[in-house]
C-alpha positions in Angstrom: -58.1 68.6 83.2 -54.4 68.9 82.2 -51.9 68.6 85.1 -49.4 71.2 86.0 -45.9 70.6 84.8 -43.7 69.8 87.8 -40.3 68.7 86.4 -38.5 69.6 83.2 -35.2 68.6 81.5 -33.4 71.4 79.6 -30.5 70.5 77.3 -29.9 72.8 74.3 -27.4 73.8 71.8 -29.2 77.0 70.7 -29.4 78.8 74.0 -31.4 81.8 72.6 -33.9 82.9 75.2 -33.4 79.9 77.4 -32.5 81.7 80.6 -35.7 83.8 80.5 -37.8 80.8 79.7 -36.2 78.7 82.5 -36.7 81.6 85.0 -40.4 81.7 84.2 -40.6 77.9 84.6 -38.8 78.1 87.9 -41.0 80.9 89.2 -44.0 78.6 88.4 -42.5 76.0 90.7 -41.1 73.7 88.0 -38.0 71.7 89.1 -35.3 72.1 86.5 -32.8 69.4 85.5 -30.1 70.2 83.1 -26.8 69.1 81.5 -23.3 70.6 80.9 -23.2 74.0 79.4 -26.9 74.5 79.7 -26.8 74.0 83.5 -23.9 76.4 83.7 -25.8 79.0 81.7 -28.8 78.7 84.1 -26.7 78.9 87.3 -24.8 81.9 85.9 -28.2 83.5 85.6 -29.1 82.8 89.2 -31.6 80.0 88.3 -31.7 76.9 90.6 -31.0 73.8 88.6 -30.2 70.1 89.3 -27.5 68.3 87.3 -28.6 65.4 85.2 -26.1 63.2 87.2 -28.1 63.9 90.4 -31.1 62.4 88.7 -29.4 59.4 87.1 -26.7 58.6 89.7 -24.1 58.5 87.0 -21.7 61.2 85.9 -21.7 62.6 82.4 -19.1 60.5 80.5 -17.4 59.9 77.2 -16.9 63.6 76.6 -20.5 64.2 77.3 -21.8 61.7 74.8 -23.5 59.7 77.6 -25.6 61.8 80.0 -29.3 61.4 79.2 -29.3 57.8 77.9 -30.6 56.4 81.2 -33.8 54.7 82.5 -34.3 57.4 85.0 -34.5 59.9 82.1 -36.4 57.9 79.5 -38.5 56.0 82.1 -39.5 59.4 83.6 -40.5 60.7 80.1 -42.1 57.6 78.6 -44.2 56.1 81.4 -47.9 56.6 80.8 -49.4 58.3 83.9 -52.8 56.6 83.5 -51.4 53.1 83.2 -51.2 51.3 86.7 -48.5 48.9 85.6 -46.3 51.9 84.4 -46.9 53.7 87.6 -45.9 50.6 89.6 -42.8 50.1 87.6 -41.4 53.6 88.0 -42.3 53.6 91.7 -40.4 50.4 92.2 -37.3 51.8 90.6 -37.5 55.3 92.1 -38.1 57.0 88.7 -39.6 60.5 88.9 -41.9 61.8 86.3 -40.5 64.3 83.8 -43.3 66.5 82.4 -41.4 68.7 80.0 -38.3 68.2 77.8 -36.6 71.3 76.3 -34.1 70.2 73.7 -32.5 71.3 70.5 -29.8 69.5 68.7 -26.1 69.7 67.9 -25.6 72.0 64.9 -24.8 69.2 62.4 -25.8 71.2 59.3 -23.8 74.2 60.3 -20.7 72.0 60.9 -21.2 70.2 57.6 -21.2 73.6 55.8 -17.8 74.6 57.2 -15.1 74.6 54.5 -12.7 71.7 54.9 -14.6 70.2 57.8 -12.9 67.0 59.1 -14.9 63.8 59.2 -14.3 63.3 62.9 -15.7 66.7 63.6 -18.7 65.9 61.4 -19.4 62.6 63.3 -18.9 64.3 66.7 -21.8 66.6 65.8 -24.3 63.8 65.3 -26.5 64.1 68.3 -27.7 60.9 70.0 -29.2 61.8 73.4 -31.1 64.8 72.1 -33.1 63.0 69.3 -33.7 60.1 71.8 -35.3 62.5 74.3 -37.2 64.3 71.7 -38.7 61.1 70.3 -39.5 59.7 73.8 -41.3 62.9 74.8 -43.1 63.3 71.5 -44.3 59.7 71.6 -45.8 60.3 75.1 -47.3 63.7 74.2 -50.4 63.0 76.2 -48.2 63.4 79.4 -45.1 65.3 78.3 -44.5 68.6 76.5 -41.6 68.5 74.1 -40.1 71.9 73.3 -37.7 72.0 70.4 -37.7 75.7 69.3 -36.9 78.9 71.2 -39.7 80.5 69.1 -42.2 78.6 71.2 -40.9 79.7 74.7 -43.0 82.8 75.1 -46.3 81.2 74.1 -45.7 78.2 76.3 -44.8 80.3 79.3 -47.9 82.5 78.7 -50.2 79.5 78.5 -48.8 77.9 81.6 -49.1 81.2 83.6 -52.8 81.4 82.7 -53.6 77.7 83.5 -51.9 77.0 86.7 -48.7 75.6 85.1 -50.4 73.3 82.7 -50.5 73.0 78.9 -53.5 71.8 76.9 -53.6 68.5 75.0 -53.8 70.6 71.8 -50.6 72.4 72.6 -48.7 69.2 73.5 -49.8 67.6 70.3 -48.7 70.6 68.2 -45.3 70.5 69.9 -45.1 66.8 69.3 -45.8 67.2 65.6 -43.0 69.9 65.4 -40.7 67.6 67.3 -41.1 64.6 64.9 -40.6 67.0 62.0 -37.4 68.2 63.7 -35.9 64.8 64.1 -36.9 63.8 60.6 -35.2 66.9 59.1 -32.1 66.3 61.3 -31.8 62.6 60.3 -32.3 63.6 56.7 -29.5 66.2 56.9 -27.2 63.6 58.4 -28.1 60.9 55.8 -27.8 63.4 52.9 -24.4 64.6 54.1 -22.9 61.2 54.8 -24.0 60.0 51.4 -21.4 62.4 50.1 -18.6 60.9 52.2 -16.1 58.6 50.6 -13.2 56.8 52.2 -9.8 57.0 50.5 -7.5 56.6 53.4 -9.0 59.8 54.8 -12.6 60.9 54.7 -13.6 63.8 52.3 -16.9 65.2 51.2 -17.7 64.6 47.6 -19.3 67.7 45.8 -22.9 68.3 46.6 -23.6 68.3 42.8 -23.3 64.5 42.8 -26.9 63.3 42.8 -27.8 61.2 45.8 -29.3 57.7 45.7 -32.2 58.9 47.8 -33.4 62.5 47.4 -34.3 64.0 50.8 -35.9 67.4 50.8 -36.5 69.5 53.9 -38.3 72.8 53.6 -40.2 74.9 56.1 -43.4 76.8 55.2 -42.9 80.5 54.8 -46.5 81.3 54.1 -49.7 80.2 52.6 -50.4 82.0 49.3 -53.9 83.3 48.4 -53.9 80.7 45.5 -51.7 79.1 42.9 -51.4 79.8 39.2 -55.2 80.0 39.1 -57.8 80.9 41.9 -59.1 77.3 42.1 -55.6 76.0 43.1 -54.2 76.2 46.6 -50.5 77.1 47.1 -47.8 77.8 49.7 -44.2 78.9 49.6 -41.4 77.0 51.5 -37.9 77.9 52.4 -34.7 75.9 52.6 -33.8 77.8 55.7 -30.7 79.5 54.1 -32.2 83.0 54.4 -31.2 83.7 50.9 -32.8 83.6 47.4 -36.4 84.3 46.3 -38.0 82.2 49.0 -36.5 84.4 51.6 -37.1 87.9 50.2 -37.4 90.9 52.5 -40.5 92.7 51.4 -40.1 96.5 51.7 -43.5 97.6 50.5 -46.7 96.4 48.8 -49.4 93.7 49.1 -48.5 90.0 49.5 -46.8 88.2 46.7 -48.8 85.8 44.6 -47.7 82.4 43.3 -47.3 83.9 39.8 -45.4 86.9 41.2 -42.9 84.6 42.8 -42.4 82.5 39.6 -41.8 85.7 37.6 -39.7 87.1 40.3 -37.3 84.1 40.0 -37.1 84.5 36.3 -36.4 88.3 36.6 -33.8 87.7 39.3 -32.0 84.9 37.4 -31.7 87.0 34.3 -30.5 90.1 36.2 -27.7 88.1 37.8 -26.2 87.3 34.3 -24.7 90.8 34.1 -22.0 92.8 36.0 -23.0 96.2 34.5 -26.2 97.8 35.5 -29.1 95.8 34.0 -32.9 95.8 34.1 -35.0 92.7 33.1 -38.7 93.1 32.6 -40.6 89.8 32.9 -44.0 88.8 31.8 -45.1 85.1 32.3 -41.5 84.1 32.9 -40.3 85.5 29.6 -38.2 88.8 29.2 -40.2 91.3 27.3 -37.4 93.8 27.6 -33.8 93.6 28.9 -31.1 96.2 28.7 -27.9 97.4 30.2 -26.9 101.1 30.8 -24.5 103.3 32.5 -27.0 103.8 35.2 -30.0 101.7 36.4 -32.3 104.5 35.2 -30.9 104.3 31.7 -31.0 100.5 31.7 -34.7 100.6 32.7 -35.7 103.1 30.0 -33.9 101.0 27.3 -35.5 97.8 28.6 -38.9 99.5 28.5 -38.4 100.6 24.9 -38.3 97.0 23.7 -42.0 96.3 24.4 -43.7 99.0 26.5 -47.2 97.3 26.0 -46.1 93.9 27.4 -44.2 95.6 30.2 -47.4 96.8 31.7 -48.0 94.8 34.8 -44.6 93.2 34.6 -42.0 92.1 37.2 -38.7 93.8 37.2 -35.3 92.4 38.3 -32.2 94.5 38.7 -28.7 93.9 39.9 -28.1 97.2 41.7 -29.6 99.2 44.5 -32.6 101.1 43.2 -31.9 104.8 43.5 -34.3 107.8 43.2 -33.6 108.4 39.5 -34.5 104.8 38.6 -37.5 104.8 40.9 -38.9 107.9 39.4 -38.9 106.3 35.9 -40.3 102.9 37.1 -43.0 104.6 39.1 -44.5 105.9 35.8 -45.6 102.4 34.8 -48.0 99.9 36.5 -45.7 97.1 37.7 -46.4 94.2 40.0 -43.0 93.6 41.6 -39.5 95.2 41.6 -36.7 93.0 42.9 -33.3 94.4 43.8 -30.4 93.8 46.2 -31.6 96.9 48.0 -33.6 100.1 47.7 -32.3 103.5 48.7 -34.5 105.5 51.1 -35.1 108.1 48.4 -36.3 105.4 46.0 -38.8 104.0 48.5 -40.2 107.5 49.0 -40.7 107.7 45.2 -42.7 104.5 45.3 -44.7 105.4 48.5 -47.8 106.5 46.6 -48.0 103.0 44.9 -49.2 101.1 47.9 -49.8 97.8 46.1 -46.4 97.8 44.3 -44.3 95.1 45.8 -40.7 96.0 46.5 -38.5 93.1 47.5 -34.9 92.8 48.5 -33.1 89.6 47.7 -29.8 88.2 48.9 -28.4 86.3 45.9 -28.4 82.5 46.1 -27.8 80.7 42.8 -29.9 77.6 42.3 -27.9 74.4 42.3 -30.6 72.1 41.2 -33.8 72.4 39.3 -36.6 70.0 40.3 -39.7 69.2 38.3 -42.6 67.0 39.4 -43.6 64.2 37.1 -46.4 61.7 37.9 -44.9 59.0 40.2 -41.6 60.9 40.8 -39.4 63.9 40.1 -36.8 65.0 37.7 -33.6 66.7 39.0 -31.0 68.5 37.0 -28.2 71.0 37.6 -29.3 74.6 37.2 -28.1 76.1 33.9 -25.3 78.3 35.2 -23.1 78.0 32.1 -21.1 81.1 31.3 -19.9 81.5 27.8 -16.1 81.9 27.4 -14.1 83.4 24.5 -12.7 79.9 23.8 -16.3 78.6 23.2 -16.9 80.9 20.3 -16.4 79.5 16.8 -16.9 81.8 13.7 -18.3 79.5 11.0 -19.2 81.9 8.3 -16.9 83.6 5.7 -17.6 87.0 7.4 -16.6 87.3 11.0 -18.8 89.6 13.2 -17.7 93.1 13.7 -16.6 94.1 17.3 -20.0 95.9 17.7 -21.9 92.8 16.4 -19.9 90.6 18.7 -20.8 92.6 21.8 -24.5 92.5 20.8 -24.3 88.8 20.1 -22.9 88.1 23.6 -25.5 90.2 25.2 -28.3 88.5 23.2 -26.9 85.1 24.2 -27.2 85.9 27.9 -30.8 87.0 27.6 -31.9 84.3 25.1 -30.9 81.7 27.7 -33.8 82.9 29.8 -36.4 82.8 27.1 -38.8 79.8 26.8 -37.9 77.5 23.9 -38.1 77.7 21.0 -36.3 81.0 21.6 -35.1 83.6 19.1 -34.0 87.0 20.4 -33.1 90.1 18.3 -30.9 92.7 20.0 -28.5 95.6 19.6 -25.5 96.1 21.9 -27.0 96.0 25.5 -30.7 96.1 24.4 -33.3 93.5 23.4 -35.3 94.5 20.3 -37.7 91.6 19.7 -38.4 88.3 21.6 -39.8 85.2 19.9 -40.6 82.9 22.8 -42.1 79.4 23.3 -43.1 78.6 19.7 -43.5 75.1 18.4 -41.2 75.7 15.5 -38.0 77.8 15.4 -38.9 79.6 12.2 -42.1 80.7 13.9 -40.1 82.1 16.8 -37.9 84.0 14.2 -41.1 85.6 12.7 -42.7 86.3 16.1 -39.6 88.0 17.4 -39.5 90.3 14.4 -43.3 90.9 14.6 -42.9 91.9 18.3 -40.2 94.5 17.6 -41.1 98.1 18.3 -37.7 99.5 17.6 -36.1 99.2 14.2 -34.7 95.7 13.4 -32.2 96.8 10.7 -28.7 96.2 12.0 -29.7 94.0 14.9 -28.2 90.6 15.7 -30.1 87.4 16.7 -29.6 84.7 19.2 -31.1 81.2 19.1 -31.2 78.9 22.1 -30.7 75.8 20.0 -29.6 74.9 16.5 -31.5 75.7 13.3 -32.8 72.5 11.8 -33.2 74.2 8.4 -31.9 77.3 6.7 -35.4 78.9 6.7 -34.8 80.4 10.2 -31.7 82.1 9.0 -33.5 83.4 6.0 -36.3 84.9 8.2 -33.7 86.6 10.5 -31.9 88.1 7.5 -35.3 89.3 6.1 -36.0 91.0 9.4 -32.8 93.0 9.0 -30.4 91.3 11.4 -26.7 91.0 10.3 -25.3 88.3 12.6 -26.4 85.2 14.5 -25.2 83.3 17.6 -26.4 79.7 18.0 -25.1 76.4 19.4 -24.7 74.5 16.2 -25.0 70.8 16.1 -27.6 70.2 13.4 -27.1 67.6 10.7 -27.9 70.5 8.4 -25.3 72.9 9.9 -23.5 73.2 6.6 -26.7 74.2 4.8 -27.4 76.8 7.5 -23.9 78.2 7.2 -24.2 78.4 3.4 -27.4 80.3 3.8 -25.8 82.8 6.2 -22.9 83.2 3.8 -25.2 83.7 0.8 -27.1 86.4 2.8 -24.0 88.1 4.1 -24.6 87.3 7.7 -21.9 86.5 10.3 -22.5 83.5 12.4 -21.0 82.2 15.7 -21.4 78.7 17.1 -21.2 78.3 20.9 -21.4 74.5 21.2 -23.9 75.0 24.1 -27.6 74.7 24.0 -30.0 76.5 26.4 -33.4 74.8 26.1 -35.8 76.2 28.7 -39.1 74.2 29.0 
């Protein structure tokens, strides 16, 4: 039968809820031992506590760096209660058993995130005593409860109150597992940060974009998902702890998000963030089946829907403005899976209230820095494609330059085409997609498919291509469809043939010098 907890050490950086938890422990007869600021907090709350120096016989020293690194602390934690030799050793040296350790660590990651942080401050926030106590307690989980998260305080206190001050072996093991994960993540954060430190007389942090020699990833599970891409696949979603981005959405309404919802949600959100003016992106299977800007969000949605109303059925929407009642009224007319926005006005939520399954999610923007892809035996890592086209990037290569209207349409098409799976061809007018040719094995097939998918007239549109045209046939198909101008990266060995074809067909063409493959 588990024994009641009689003595606990409390030493925390995050003091959330600690006073209430400590008071409950004290009321159950647990002797409390504490350090520095934690002890002061408890005394100020009228809770009886013994200083760590009373236990060790040594004062806290070296600016508090040395306070718990002592045999009377670690001997009290580590000795196995059922081992006669251990019991004899601690008795000989007057070491009292410590049955619970409540510790969380110096805020290293928060310090590292501060702009212009000095190296000395960074090093000062590397906790030594805390991880040591955590590991000692977790190693001896049969006898010691290790508490590293304020989120566990209430459940622990409740269990102890029902069991005469004891905790079950199952609870201690669960706490130990969490403790080892805590120290692993902490050490990983330190190693990853210090890998970016270079010495040049003073210490400075290199940019995070420099790929590390060892890739250390630390994510916490947000939720298990019903299944993955298909019902026979298991899945879960994890968060980086930032509280931002798609992994940390605030769901306003609707049933739980599925794996495929989340993948499409990321695609919709990324595309919507390309624009400053009101925009609506409608996504199906990660491809935009309709994207448009407008003077209002309602207008943007209606123009996006016009592109391909059949494919939009059951789609995922991303917008870059708060959804108001007018936009909500239009969106509510169509069956949609998810709508993602920075926020939803109360009047908009009321418009959606009858659609109980429709998922409404609010996202705090968090641009991706890296894109990771699993490969057998390892992982690929690359910078996210955040390139923004500048005026200086544009090079008119045909005899006829684009008109101002064509140029606006080309720049719009380029932003959207970047988010279409390769090979990608996109037909558009100013601020509205018209036809999307996505994911074909040959570029000329994407040109044909984009034209075939068009519901609105193609005459007078422009076209964007995510990569160069290897042959003139793609340009010829685009001209046949009725487009009058093309934007593409250039860079083919047959560029001159492609330019000559555009000139022959009376098309304007711009090279960007930038490719946007999306596999």
